[in-house]
DRENSENU-496155 format. One record per residue: residue number from 0; x, y, z of N, C-alpha, C in turn; residue in one letter. Coordinates in steps of 0.2 Angstrom, whole numbers. Example, Ala and Ser with C-alpha at 12.3 -4.5 7.8 and 13.67 -1.06 7.14 Angstrom:
// residues 2
   pos      nx      ny      nz     cax     cay     caz      cx      cy      cz   code
     0      66     -28      39      62     -22      39      66     -16      39      A
     1      64     -11      35      68      -5      36      64       0      39      S
This chain:
// residues 541
   pos      nx      ny      nz     cax     cay     caz      cx      cy      cz   code
     0       4      -6       0       0       0       0       4       6       0      M
     1       4      10      -5       8      17      -5       4      22      -2      K
     2       7      25       3       4      31       7       8      37       6      T
     3      15      36       3      19      42       2      25      41      -2      H
     4      28      46      -5      34      46      -9      40      46      -4      D
     5      45      42      -5      51      42      -2      56      47      -5      V
     6      58      52      -2      63      57      -5      67      60       0      F
     7      72      64      -2      77      67       3      80      62       8      N
     8      82      56       5      86      51       8      93      51       6      Q
     9      97      49      10     105      48       9     107      42       6      V
    10     110      42       0     112      35      -2     118      32       3      P
    11     118      26       3     123      23       8     130      24       5      P
    12     134      25      10     142      26       9     145      19       7      L
    13     144      17       1     147      10      -1     150      11      -8      E
    14     153       6     -10     157       6     -16     161      12     -17      N
    15     164      14     -12     169      20     -12     176      18     -10      H
    16     181      21     -12     188      19     -11     190      22      -5      H
    17     192      18       0     194      21       7     200      24       7      L
    18     205      22       2     211      25       2     211      32      -3      F
    19     209      31      -8     209      37     -13     205      43     -11      E
    20     200      41      -6     196      47      -4     198      50       3      T
    21     204      47       5     207      50      11     213      54      10      D
    22     213      60       9     218      64       7     224      65      13      I
    23     222      66      19     226      65      25     230      59      25      P
    24     227      53      24     231      47      24     236      46      19      L
    25     234      48      13     239      48       7     244      53       9      Q
    26     243      59      12     249      63      13     254      60      19      E
    27     251      57      24     254      54      29     259      48      26      A
    28     256      44      22     260      39      19     266      41      15      V
    29     264      46      11     270      49       7     275      53      11      E
    30     273      57      16     278      60      20     283      55      24      K
    31     280      50      26     284      45      30     286      39      26      N
    32     288      40      20     292      36      16     288      29      14      Q
    33     281      29      14     277      23      13     275      22       6      G
    34     277      27       1     274      27      -6     275      20     -10      N
    35     281      17      -8     283      10     -11     277       5     -10      W
    36     272       6      -6     267       1      -5     260       4      -8      A
    37     260       9     -12     254      12     -14     249       7     -17      L
    38     252       3     -21     247      -2     -25     244      -6     -20      S
    39     247      -9     -15     244     -13      -9     238      -9      -6      Q
    40     240      -3      -4     235       2       0     229       3      -5      L
    41     231       5     -11     225       6     -15     220       0     -17      E
    42     224      -6     -17     220     -12     -18     215     -13     -12      S
    43     218     -13      -6     215     -14       0     209      -9       1      Y
    44     211      -3       0     206       2       1     200       1      -4      G
    45     201      -1     -10     196      -2     -15     191      -8     -12      H
    46     195     -13     -10     191     -20      -8     187     -18      -2      Q
    47     189     -15       3     186     -14       9     180      -9       8      L
    48     180      -5       3     175       0       2     169      -3      -2      G
    49     169      -9      -4     164     -12      -8     158     -14      -3      T
    50     152     -14      -6     146     -16      -2     147     -23       0      Q
    51     150     -28      -4     151     -34      -2     155     -35       5      V
    52     161     -31       5     165     -31      11     162     -27      17      W
    53     158     -22      16     155     -19      21     149     -23      24      I
    54     146     -27      20     141     -32      23     145     -37      27      D
    55     151     -39      25     154     -44      30     155     -42      37      K
    56     157     -35      37     158     -32      44     151     -32      48      G
    57     146     -31      45     139     -32      48     138     -39      50      F
    58     139     -43      46     138     -50      47     142     -53      53      Q
    59     148     -51      53     152     -54      58     150     -51      65      A
    60     147     -45      65     145     -42      72     138     -44      74      N
    61     134     -46      68     127     -48      70     126     -56      72      Q
    62     132     -59      71     132     -66      73     138     -67      77      S
    63     138     -66      84     144     -66      88     147     -73      89      P
    64     153     -73      91     156     -80      92     152     -84      97      P
    65     153     -91      96     149     -95     101     154    -100     104      V
    66     154    -101     110     159    -105     114     156    -113     114      F
    67     161    -118     112     159    -125     113     164    -128     118      H
    68     162    -129     124     167    -132     129     168    -140     127      S
    69     163    -143     125     164    -151     124     161    -153     117      H
    70     164    -158     114     161    -160     108     155    -165     110      D
    71     152    -168     104     145    -171     105     146    -177     110      R
    72     152    -180     111     152    -186     115     155    -185     122      V
    73     157    -178     123     159    -176     130     166    -175     131      G
    74     170    -175     126     177    -173     126     178    -165     126      N
    75     182    -163     131     183    -156     132     187    -153     126      R
    76     185    -148     122     188    -146     116     189    -138     117      I
    77     186    -134     121     187    -127     122     188    -123     115      D
    78     183    -123     111     184    -120     104     178    -115     103      E
    79     180    -110      99     175    -105      98     173    -105      91      V
    80     167    -104      89     164    -105      82     163     -97      80      E
    81     165     -95      74     164     -89      72     160     -89      65      F
    82     156     -83      64     153     -83      57     158     -83      52      H
    83     156     -86      46     161     -86      40     164     -79      38      P
    84     160     -74      39     162     -67      37     169     -65      41      A
    85     169     -67      48     174     -66      52     181     -69      49      Y
    86     180     -75      47     186     -79      45     188     -75      38      H
    87     183     -73      34     185     -69      28     189     -63      29      E
    88     187     -59      35     190     -53      37     197     -55      39      L
    89     198     -60      43     204     -62      45     209     -64      40      M
    90     206     -68      35     210     -70      29     213     -64      25      T
    91     208     -59      24     210     -53      21     216     -49      25      A
    92     215     -48      31     220     -45      35     226     -48      35      G
    93     226     -54      36     233     -58      36     236     -58      29      I
    94     231     -59      24     234     -59      18     237     -52      16      G
    95     235     -47      19     238     -40      18     244     -39      23      H
    96     245     -43      27     251     -43      32     250     -38      37      Q
    97     244     -36      39     243     -31      45     246     -34      51      I
    98     247     -40      52     249     -43      58     257     -44      58      H
    99     260     -42      52     267     -44      51     271     -39      46      A
   100     268     -34      44     271     -30      38     278     -28      40      F
   101     279     -24      45     286     -21      46     291     -27      48      P
   102     289     -33      50     293     -38      52     295     -42      45      W
   103     291     -42      40     292     -45      34     295     -40      29      N
   104     295     -34      30     298     -29      26     301     -24      29      H
   105     307     -25      32     311     -21      36     315     -15      32      P
   106     311     -10      31     313      -5      26     310       2      29      R
   107     313       8      27     309      14      30     302      14      27      P
   108     298      16      31     291      17      29     287      11      31      G
   109     289       5      33     286      -1      34     280       0      39      A
   110     282       3      45     277       4      50     272       9      48      H
   111     273      14      44     268      18      41     264      15      37      T
   112     266      10      32     262       6      28     257       2      32      V
   113     260      -1      37     256      -6      41     251      -2      45      R
   114     252       4      47     248       9      51     242      10      46      M
   115     243      12      39     238      13      35     234       7      33      A
   116     237       1      33     233      -5      31     228      -6      37      L
   117     231      -6      43     227      -7      50     221      -2      50      F
   118     222       4      48     218      10      48     212       9      43      Y
   119     214       6      37     208       5      32     204      -1      35      L
   120     208      -6      37     204     -13      40     199     -11      46      H
   121     201      -6      50     197      -5      56     191      -1      54      S
   122     191       3      49     185       6      46     180       2      44      Q
   123     182      -4      42     177      -9      39     174     -14      45      N
   124     179     -16      49     177     -21      55     182     -21      60      E
   125     181     -18      66     186     -17      71     187     -23      75      A
   126     182     -28      76     183     -33      80     189     -38      78      G
   127     189     -39      72     195     -43      69     202     -40      70      S
   128     202     -34      72     209     -31      73     212     -33      79      C
   129     208     -36      84     211     -38      90     217     -43      89      C
   130     215     -49      86     220     -54      85     226     -52      80      P
   131     224     -48      75     229     -45      71     234     -41      75      L
   132     231     -37      79     236     -32      83     240     -36      88      S
   133     238     -41      91     242     -45      96     247     -49      92      M
   134     245     -52      87     250     -56      83     256     -51      81      T
   135     254     -45      78     259     -41      76     264     -39      82      F
   136     260     -37      88     264     -35      94     268     -40      98      A
   137     267     -46      97     271     -51     100     278     -52      98      C
   138     279     -50      92     286     -52      89     292     -49      93      V
   139     292     -43      95     298     -40      99     299     -44     106      P
   140     293     -46     109     293     -50     115     296     -57     114      T
   141     293     -60     109     296     -67     107     303     -67     105      L
   142     305     -62     103     312     -62     100     317     -62     107      Q
   143     314     -60     112     318     -61     118     320     -68     121      Q
   144     316     -73     117     318     -80     118     319     -83     111      A
   145     326     -83     110     328     -85     103     325     -92     101      P
   146     325     -97     105     323    -103     103     316    -104     101      S
   147     311    -100     105     305     -99     104     303     -95      97      L
   148     307     -90      96     306     -86      90     308     -90      84      A
   149     313     -94      84     315     -99      79     309    -103      77      R
   150     306    -106      82     300    -111      82     294    -108      79      S
   151     292    -102      82     285     -99      81     285     -94      76      W
   152     290     -89      75     290     -84      70     288     -86      63      L
   153     291     -91      60     289     -93      53     281     -93      53      P
   154     278     -96      58     271     -97      57     267     -90      59      K
   155     270     -87      63     267     -80      65     267     -75      59      I
   156     273     -75      56     274     -71      50     271     -73      43      L
   157     268     -79      43     265     -81      37     259     -77      35      S
   158     258     -77      29     253     -73      25     246     -77      25      E
   159     246     -83      28     241     -87      27     237     -88      34      Q
   160     231     -86      34     227     -87      40     224     -94      40      Y
   161     225     -98      46     223    -105      46     219    -105      53      D
   162     213    -105      53     209    -105      59     208    -112      62      P
   163     211    -117      59     210    -124      62     213    -125      69      R
   164     209    -129      73     212    -130      80     216    -136      80      S
   165     223    -135      78     228    -140      77     234    -138      81      L
   166     239    -143      82     245    -141      85     249    -136      79      P
   167     252    -131      81     255    -126      77     259    -129      72      V
   168     263    -135      73     267    -138      68     263    -141      62      S
   169     256    -141      63     252    -144      57     248    -138      54      Q
   170     250    -132      55     246    -126      53     251    -122      48      K
   171     247    -119      44     250    -114      38     252    -107      41      K
   172     249    -106      47     250     -99      50     247     -99      57      G
   173     249     -95      61     248     -94      68     246     -87      70      A
   174     241     -87      75     240     -80      78     241     -81      86      T
   175     243     -75      89     244     -75      96     240     -71     100      I
   176     238     -73     105     234     -69     110     237     -67     116      G
   177     234     -64     121     237     -61     127     232     -62     133      M
   178     235     -64     138     230     -65     144     234     -62     150      A
   179     233     -57     153     236     -54     158     233     -53     165      M
   180     227     -50     164     223     -47     170     219     -53     174      T
   181     219     -52     180     215     -57     185     210     -54     188      E
   182     205     -57     191     200     -54     195     202     -50     200      K
   183     206     -51     204     208     -47     210     213     -41     208      Q
   184     216     -41     203     221     -36     201     219     -31     195      G
   185     216     -34     190     214     -30     185     221     -27     182      G
   186     221     -20     182     227     -17     179     233     -18     183      T
   187     232     -20     190     238     -21     194     240     -28     193      D
   188     244     -30     188     246     -36     187     251     -39     192      V
   189     254     -35     196     258     -37     201     254     -41     206      R
   190     248     -40     206     244     -44     211     241     -51     208      A
   191     244     -53     202     242     -59     199     244     -65     204      N
   192     239     -70     204     241     -76     208     242     -82     204      S
   193     242     -82     198     243     -88     194     250     -90     195      T
   194     251     -97     197     257     -99     199     261    -103     193      Q
   195     267    -102     192     272    -106     187     276    -110     191      A
   196     275    -117     190     280    -121     193     284    -125     188      N
   197     291    -124     189     296    -127     184     295    -135     184      Q
   198     295    -137     178     295    -144     176     300    -145     171      A
   199     306    -147     174     312    -147     169     314    -140     166      G
   200     315    -140     160     317    -133     157     311    -129     155      S
   201     305    -132     156     298    -129     155     295    -127     162      D
   202     288    -125     161     284    -124     167     277    -126     166      Y
   203     274    -127     172     267    -128     172     263    -123     175      E
   204     258    -120     172     254    -114     175     248    -117     178      L
   205     246    -114     184     239    -115     186     236    -109     189      S
   206     230    -107     187     227    -101     189     222     -99     184      G
   207     221     -92     184     215     -90     180     217     -83     177      H
   208     214     -81     171     214     -74     168     207     -72     167      K
   209     205     -66     170     199     -63     170     197     -61     163      W
   210     202     -59     159     201     -57     152     207     -60     148      F
   211     205     -64     143     209     -67     138     207     -65     131      C
   212     210     -61     128     208     -59     121     210     -64     116      S
   213     205     -65     111     206     -69     106     208     -77     108      A
   214     203     -80     112     205     -86     115     206     -92     109      P
   215     204     -91     103     205     -96      98     212     -95      95      M
   216     217     -91      98     223     -90      96     227     -97      97      S
   217     233     -97      93     237    -103      94     241    -103     100      D
   218     243     -98     103     247     -97     109     245     -90     112      A
   219     247     -90     119     246     -84     123     252     -82     126      F
   220     253     -75     126     258     -72     131     254     -71     137      L
   221     257     -73     143     254     -72     149     259     -70     155      T
   222     257     -68     160     261     -67     166     259     -72     172      L
   223     264     -75     175     262     -79     181     268     -78     186      A
   224     267     -80     192     272     -80     198     276     -86     198      Q
   225     282     -85     196     287     -90     196     291     -89     203      S
   226     296     -94     204     300     -93     211     303     -86     211      Q
   227     305     -84     205     309     -77     205     305     -71     205      E
   228     298     -72     204     293     -67     204     289     -67     198      G
   229     286     -61     196     281     -61     190     285     -62     184      L
   230     283     -67     180     287     -69     174     283     -69     168      S
   231     285     -69     162     282     -70     156     282     -76     153      C
   232     277     -79     150     277     -86     148     273     -86     141      F
   233     275     -91     137     271     -92     131     267     -99     132      L
   234     260     -99     132     256    -104     133     253    -106     127      V
   235     255    -112     123     252    -114     117     245    -118     119      P
   236     240    -118     113     234    -122     114     235    -129     115      R
   237     241    -131     112     242    -139     112     249    -140     115      W
   238     250    -145     118     256    -148     121     261    -150     115      R
   239     267    -150     116     272    -153     111     270    -160     109      P
   240     267    -164     113     266    -171     111     259    -172     107      D
   241     256    -166     106     250    -166     102     244    -166     105      G
   242     244    -167     112     238    -167     116     236    -160     118      S
   243     229    -159     119     227    -152     121     230    -150     128      R
   244     232    -143     128     235    -141     134     230    -139     139      N
   245     232    -138     145     228    -137     151     225    -129     151      G
   246     223    -127     145     220    -120     144     212    -121     143      F
   247     209    -119     148     201    -120     148     198    -113     148      H
   248     193    -113     143     189    -107     142     183    -108     147      I
   249     182    -103     151     176    -104     156     170    -101     153      Q
   250     170     -95     149     165     -92     146     167     -86     142      R
   251     163     -84     137     165     -78     133     161     -72     136      L
   252     165     -67     136     162     -60     139     156     -58     134      K
   253     151     -56     138     145     -52     134     147     -45     134      N
   254     150     -42     129     153     -35     129     148     -30     126      K
   255     149     -24     128     146     -18     124     147     -18     117      L
   256     153     -19     115     155     -19     108     160     -24     106      G
   257     164     -23     101     169     -28      99     166     -35      99      N
   258     159     -35      96     155     -41      96     158     -47      92      R
   259     161     -45      86     164     -51      82     169     -54      85      S
   260     173     -51      89     179     -54      93     177     -57      99      N
   261     180     -63     100     179     -67     106     184     -64     112      A
   262     181     -62     118     185     -61     124     182     -66     129      S
   263     187     -68     133     185     -74     137     188     -73     144      S
   264     185     -78     148     189     -80     155     192     -86     154      E
   265     198     -88     156     201     -94     155     204     -96     162      V
   266     205    -103     162     209    -106     168     214    -110     165      E
   267     220    -110     169     226    -114     167     226    -120     172      F
   268     226    -126     169     226    -132     174     233    -135     172      H
   269     238    -134     176     245    -137     174     246    -137     167      Q
   270     245    -130     164     246    -129     157     253    -129     156      A
   271     255    -132     150     262    -132     148     264    -125     146      F
   272     270    -122     148     272    -115     147     279    -115     146      A
   273     281    -110     142     288    -109     141     290    -102     143      Q
   274     296    -101     147     298     -94     149     300     -90     143      L
   275     298     -84     143     300     -79     138     304     -73     142      V
   276     310     -72     140     314     -67     144     316     -70     151      G
   277     319     -65     155     321     -67     161     316     -69     166      E
   278     317     -74     170     312     -75     176     312     -70     181      A
   279     306     -67     183     306     -62     187     305     -55     184      G
   280     306     -55     178     306     -49     174     300     -49     169      K
   281     294     -51     171     289     -52     167     286     -46     164      G
   282     286     -41     168     283     -34     165     287     -31     160      I
   283     294     -31     161     298     -28     157     299     -32     150      S
   284     297     -39     151     298     -43     145     292     -42     140      T
   285     286     -41     143     280     -41     139     278     -33     137      I
   286     282     -29     140     280     -22     139     280     -19     132      I
   287     285     -22     128     285     -21     121     279     -23     117      E
   288     276     -28     119     270     -30     116     264     -26     118      M
   289     264     -24     125     259     -19     127     260     -13     124      V
   290     266     -10     122     267      -4     119     264      -4     112      S
   291     265      -9     109     263      -9     102     255     -10     101      L
   292     252     -14     106     245     -14     106     242      -8     108      T
   293     245      -4     112     243       3     114     243       7     108      R
   294     248       7     104     249      10      97     243       8      93      Y
   295     241       2      93     235       0      88     229       3      91      D
   296     228       4      98     222       8     100     222      15      97      C
   297     228      18      96     228      25      93     225      24      86      M
   298     228      19      82     226      18      75     219      17      75      I
   299     216      12      79     209      10      79     205      15      80      G
   300     206      19      85     201      25      87     201      30      81      S
   301     207      32      79     208      37      73     203      34      67      T
   302     204      27      66     201      25      60     193      25      61      A
   303     191      23      67     184      24      69     181      31      68      L
   304     185      35      70     183      43      69     183      44      62      M
   305     188      42      58     188      43      51     181      41      48      R
   306     180      34      50     173      31      46     167      35      48      R
   307     167      37      55     161      41      57     160      48      53      A
   308     166      51      52     166      58      49     164      56      41      V
   309     167      51      38     165      50      32     157      49      31      A
   310     154      45      36     147      44      36     143      51      36      E
   311     146      55      41     143      62      42     143      66      36      V
   312     149      66      32     150      70      27     145      68      21      V
   313     145      62      20     140      59      15     133      61      17      Q
   314     131      61      23     124      63      25     123      70      24      H
   315     127      75      26     126      82      25     126      84      18      I
   316     129      80      14     129      82       7     123      80       3      R
   317     119      76       6     113      73       2     107      75       6      H
   318     107      77      12     101      78      16      99      85      16      R
   319      93      87      14      91      94      14      86      95      21      K
   320      88     101      23      84     103      29      82     111      28      V
   321      76     113      29      74     119      28      76     122      21      M
   322      75     118      16      76     120       9      83     120       6      G
   323      88     118      10      95     118       8      99     112      11      K
   324     104     110       8     108     104      10     111     106      17      Y
   325     112     101      21     114     102      28     121     105      27      L
   326     125     103      22     132     105      22     132     113      21      I
   327     127     116      18     127     123      17     124     127      23      D
   328     122     123      29     120     127      35     127     129      39      H
   329     128     135      41     134     137      44     135     133      51      P
   330     130     132      55     132     128      61     133     121      60      L
   331     130     118      55     132     111      53     139     111      51      M
   332     141     116      46     148     116      44     153     117      50      Q
   333     151     121      55     155     122      61     157     115      64      N
   334     151     111      65     151     105      69     156     100      65      V
   335     154      99      59     158      94      55     165      96      54      V
   336     166     102      52     174     104      51     178     103      58      A
   337     174     104      63     178     103      70     180      96      70      D
   338     175      91      69     176      84      69     182      82      64      M
   339     181      85      58     187      84      53     194      86      56      C
   340     194      91      59     200      93      62     203      88      67      L
   341     198      85      71     200      80      76     203      74      73      E
   342     200      72      67     203      66      64     210      67      61      V
   343     210      73      58     217      75      55     222      75      60      E
   344     221      78      66     226      79      72     228      72      74      A
   345     222      68      75     224      61      77     228      57      73      A
   346     226      57      66     230      54      61     237      56      61      L
   347     238      63      61     245      66      61     249      63      67      C
   348     246      63      73     250      60      79     252      53      78      M
   349     246      49      76     247      42      75     253      40      69      T
   350     253      44      64     258      43      59     265      45      61      A
   351     265      50      66     272      52      69     274      46      73      R
   352     270      42      77     272      36      80     275      31      75      V
   353     271      30      70     274      25      65     281      27      62      A
   354     282      34      61     289      36      59     294      35      65      K
   355     292      36      71     297      34      76     298      27      76      A
   356     294      23      75     295      15      75     299      13      69      L
   357     298      17      64     303      16      58     310      18      59      D
   358     311      22      64     318      25      65     320      24      73      H
   359     319      18      76     321      17      82     328      16      84      T
   360     332      16      78     339      16      79     342      23      81      Q
   361     338      28      81     340      34      83     337      35      91      H
   362     342      37      95     340      37     102     334      43     103      P
   363     334      48     100     329      53     101     323      51      99      E
   364     322      46      94     316      44      92     313      39      97      E
   365     318      35     100     315      31     105     313      34     111      R
   366     316      40     113     314      44     118     307      47     117      L
   367     306      50     111     300      53     109     294      48     109      L
   368     296      42     106     291      36     106     289      35     113      L
   369     293      34     118     291      33     124     286      37     127      R
   370     286      44     125     281      48     128     275      48     123      L
   371     276      48     117     270      48     112     265      43     113      L
   372     267      37     115     263      31     115     257      32     121      L
   373     259      34     127     254      35     132     250      41     131      P
   374     253      46     128     250      53     127     245      52     122      I
   375     247      49     116     242      47     111     237      42     112      G
   376     239      37     116     234      32     118     228      35     122      K
   377     230      40     127     225      43     131     221      48     127      Y
   378     224      52     124     220      58     121     216      56     115      W
   379     219      52     110     215      50     104     209      46     106      I
   380     210      41     111     205      37     113     199      40     116      C
   381     201      45     121     196      49     124     192      53     119      K
   382     196      57     115     192      61     110     188      57     105      R
   383     190      51     104     186      47     100     179      45     102      G
   384     178      44     109     172      43     112     168      49     112      V
   385     170      54     113     166      61     113     164      62     106      H
   386     168      61     101     167      63      94     161      58      91      M
   387     162      52      93     157      47      90     150      49      92      M
   388     148      51      98     142      53     100     139      59      95      G
   389     144      64      94     142      70      90     141      67      83      E
   390     144      62      80     143      60      73     136      57      73      A
   391     135      53      78     128      50      78     123      55      78      M
   392     124      61      82     119      66      82     118      69      75      E
   393     123      70      71     123      73      65     118      69      60      C
   394     117      63      61     113      59      57     106      59      60      L
   395     105      61      66      99      61      69      97      53      71      G
   396      90      52      70      87      46      71      90      41      67      G
   397      92      42      61      94      37      56     101      35      58      N
   398     105      39      62     111      37      65     111      33      70      G
   399     105      32      74     104      29      80     101      22      79      Y
   400      99      20      73      96      14      72     101       9      69      V
   401     101       2      70     106      -2      68     107      -3      61      E
   402     103      -1      57     104      -1      49     110       3      48      A
   403     111       8      52     117      12      51     123       9      54      S
   404     129      11      52     135       8      55     137      12      61      I
   405     134      18      62     136      22      68     135      19      75      L
   406     129      15      76     129      12      82     134       7      84      P
   407     137       3      78     142      -1      79     149       3      81      R
   408     150       8      78     156      12      79     155      15      86      L
   409     149      17      88     148      20      95     150      15     100      Y
   410     148       9      99     149       4     104     156       1     104      R
   411     159       2      98     166      -1      97     171       3     101      E
   412     171      10     100     176      14     101     178      15     109      I
   413     174      14     114     176      14     121     181       9     123      P
   414     182       3     119     186      -2     121     193       0     121      V
   415     195       5     116     202       7     115     204      11     121      N
   416     200      15     124     202      18     130     203      13     136      S
   417     200       8     136     200       3     142     206      -2     141      I
   418     206      -5     135     211     -10     134     218      -8     134      W
   419     222     -12     137     229     -10     138     231      -4     142      E
   420     226      -3     147     227       3     151     223       8     151      G
   421     219      10     156     214      15     155     217      22     155      S
   422     213      27     155     216      34     155     221      36     160      G
   423     219      34     166     223      35     172     230      32     171      N
   424     230      26     169     236      22     168     241      25     163      V
   425     238      28     158     242      31     152     245      38     155      Q
   426     241      41     159     243      48     161     249      47     167      C
   427     248      42     171     253      41     176     259      38     172      L
   428     258      34     167     264      32     163     268      38     160      D
   429     265      43     158     268      49     156     273      52     161      V
   430     270      52     167     274      54     172     280      50     174      L
   431     279      43     173     284      38     174     290      39     169      R
   432     288      40     163     292      40     157     297      47     158      A
   433     294      52     161     298      58     162     303      58     168      I
   434     300      55     173     304      54     179     310      49     178      S
   435     309      44     175     314      39     174     319      41     168      R
   436     317      45     163     321      47     158     320      54     157      N
   437     323      58     161     323      66     161     325      68     154      P
   438     329      64     150     331      67     144     326      67     139      E
   439     320      63     140     315      63     136     311      70     136      S
   440     312      74     141     310      81     142     313      85     136      L
   441     320      84     136     324      88     131     322      87     124      E
   442     320      80     122     318      78     116     311      81     115      V
   443     307      81     120     300      84     119     301      92     118      L
   444     305      95     121     306     102     120     308     104     113      H
   445     313     100     111     316     101     104     310     100      99      L
   446     306      94     100     301      93      95     296      98      95      T
   447     294     101     100     289     107     101     292     113      98      L
   448     298     115     101     301     121      99     303     122      92      A
   449     304     117      88     306     118      81     301     121      77      K
   450     295     121      79     289     124      75     287     130      78      N
   451     291     133      82     289     140      85     289     145      79      R
   452     286     150      80     285     156      75     281     154      69      H
   453     278     148      69     274     147      63     266     149      65      L
   454     265     150      71     258     151      73     258     154      80      N
   455     255     160      81     255     164      87     252     160      93      K
   456     246     157      91     242     154      96     247     148      99      D
   457     250     144      94     255     139      96     260     142     101      Y
   458     263     147      99     269     150     103     267     152     110      D
   459     261     155     110     258     157     117     256     151     121      Q
   460     254     146     118     253     139     122     259     136     124      F
   461     264     136     120     271     134     123     273     138     129      L
   462     272     144     129     275     149     134     271     147     141      D
   463     265     145     140     262     142     146     263     135     148      K
   464     265     131     143     267     124     144     274     123     148      L
   465     278     127     146     285     126     148     286     126     156      W
   466     283     131     159     283     131     167     281     124     170      P
   467     275     122     167     272     116     170     276     110     169      I
   468     281     110     164     285     104     162     291     104     167      L
   469     291     106     173     296     105     177     295      99     181      Q
   470     300      95     182     299      89     186     296      90     193      I
   471     298      95     196     295      96     203     287      98     203      E
   472     285      99     197     278     101     196     273      95     194      H
   473     277      90     192     273      84     189     270      80     195      L
   474     264      81     196     261      77     201     255      72     198      T
   475     254      66     202     249      62     199     242      65     199      P
   476     241      70     204     234      73     204     233      77     198      Y
   477     238      80     194     237      84     189     239      80     182      A
   478     240      74     183     243      70     177     238      70     171      A
   479     232      70     172     227      71     166     228      78     162      R
   480     228      83     166     229      89     164     235      90     160      Q
   481     241      88     162     247      88     159     247      84     152      L
   482     244      78     153     244      74     147     240      77     141      T
   483     234      80     143     230      84     138     234      90     135      E
   484     237      94     139     241      99     136     247      97     132      F
   485     250      91     133     255      89     129     252      86     123      L
   486     247      83     123     244      80     117     242      85     112      A
   487     239      91     115     237      96     110     243     100     107      K
   488     248     101     111     254     104     109     257     100     104      A
   489     258      93     105     261      89     100     257      88      93      L
   490     250      88      94     246      87      88     247      94      84      Q
   491     247     100      87     248     106      84     255     106      80      A
   492     260     104      84     266     104      81     267      99      75      S
   493     264      94      75     264      89      69     260      92      64      F
   494     255      95      65     251      98      60     254     104      56      L
   495     258     108      60     261     114      58     267     111      53      L
   496     270     106      54     275     103      49     273      99      44      E
   497     266      98      44     263      93      39     262      96      32      S
   498     262     102      32     262     105      25     255     108      23      G
   499     250     108      28     244     111      26     242     116      31      N
   500     244     123      30     243     128      35     236     129      37      P
   501     231     128      32     224     129      34     222     125      39      Q
   502     224     118      39     222     114      44     225     115      51      I
   503     232     117      50     236     118      56     233     124      60      A
   504     232     129      56     230     136      59     223     135      62      E
   505     219     131      59     212     130      62     212     126      68      A
   506     217     121      68     218     117      75     220     122      80      Y
   507     226     126      79     229     130      84     224     135      87      C
   508     220     138      82     215     143      84     209     140      89      T
   509     207     134      87     202     131      91     203     127      96      S
   510     210     124      97     212     120     102     217     123     108      R
   511     220     128     106     225     131     110     224     138     113      L
   512     219     141     112     217     148     114     213     147     121      T
   513     213     152     124     210     152     131     202     152     129      Q
   514     200     154     123     193     154     122     190     147     119      S
   515     195     142     119     193     135     116     188     132     120      S
   516     183     129     117     178     125     121     178     118     119      L
   517     175     114     124     176     107     123     171     104     118      S
   518     165     106     117     161     103     113     162     104     105      C
   519     161      99     101     162     100      94     157     105      91      F
   520     159     109      86     154     115      83     155     121      87      G
   521     161     122      90     163     129      93     169     132      90      T
   522     170     131      84     175     134      80     174     142      80      L
   523     180     145      81     179     153      80     178     155      73      P
   524     176     161      72     174     164      65     181     164      61      A
   525     180     164      55     186     165      51     189     158      48      G
   526     187     153      50     189     146      48     185     144      42      I
   527     189     141      37     186     139      31     183     132      32      Q
   528     177     132      35     174     126      37     173     121      31      T
   529     170     124      26     168     120      20     174     117      16      K
   530     179     120      16     185     118      13     188     112      17      A
   531     188     112      23     190     107      28     186     101      27      I
   532     179     102      26     175      96      25     176      93      19      I
   533     177      97      13     178      94       7     184      90       6      E
   534     189      92      10     195      89      10     194      82      14      R
   535     190      81      18     189      75      22     186      69      17      A
   536     182      71      13     179      66       8     177      69       1      L
   537     183      70      -2     182      73      -9     178      69     -14      P
   538     175      73     -18     171      69     -24     176      67     -29      H
   539     175      61     -31     179      58     -36     176      58     -43      L
   540     180      58     -48     178      58     -55     175      51     -57      D
């Protein structure tokens, strides 16, 4: 029965090219020596923007993983069943080496290329990014145990995704998970009670983990108490003799978001484990893995913000209100341009981390990286949560219903603030980095000072920041305020040197002045809002 005509509706954002429509990403790749992989980035950006692959993201989230503790005759199997779309997404991610790109291609720009690939993948389906991230991040930690590295790395670095539940020797490729937190400790892993008892040259672990990400992985890096103290171990799903290890999934977490990915509670019952690094030095051993997964939280939040902004720009270009398109309404221009600036700043900072990872042979890059990781993890993930709500509001009721991708993005983005250390953990880590490595302050000063005299608001902001950056003034009570100041200063600095004065000046004017306000849509007069929006999602011929 026809009761009305359907008009003034927005066409879905599909069959578009994720890489070729992203000017800031293209600029970051070129600036940071990643153009040698353009063909791969262009190919993956085209693939992920098609309706077929967008649908796979929806399918993987609409059919969450299911845990099977036993087979039909009562044998314990501890297996997780996924929708086929999830496996297709994993196949695509591993086929494009999101889990291994810099390790397989050790050349300048490799981390930047991997950042761009992860960024593209996250915009389509973020849940599958968790095992890709941990598999990528485990490599520096495993390299601290040469014999384990020789045995595991060929399968970890493989470009073939193999989801079969088999001993790793029988598989074409392997993924790695992580299990650190326990009920009583959470972030305080020193309170872990899982015990590691030596059995010859190896160990047996008994205890529990309250959160174990990607429990279908082939092995897990975990922490347990050995005789020497908290130590790092690799726990495979299967024992060397081919029998199932004492790794038991208790249940899957029923989470707010990240629905396509399995997160679990597990118990170790005399589980076979091998020591990684020095006994009693578990935190320092696993911290490199944690640092890289924190970096992926930056990429993931930036990517989700980017996808939200793309949806918003598509909406305001096609939706008319009061006789004209939303993009032509000044206040909507203010709101959306403000969000576009946030994405540009987040991507610029994230790309700078990739550059530092590409040049860790330089001491100053390592020192800067030590600060950029907690600062960026805190600020970008926090801003992402705020911005996602604003993006949903731009679409109104159509953005609130599940037919839109916005509800999924909205549920997805908070996990990046929580996983691998909440906001307080990151801010206290900034203080720890400065107190333990005072020379990092000198590198920070040089990084910020080299862009002085390019913008008066930036110069004035630095004048106020320098007195705060005295070690005697760095207190835990004010750690969040300090981290926010540093994040804004660094984002402004990176934008000023990125080669786009319009974006850099708009950011400095809107974020660094005393009149700066916290809500999106409060840009001061004089900013070329429509040009900023058009840059975010240009029309293609």
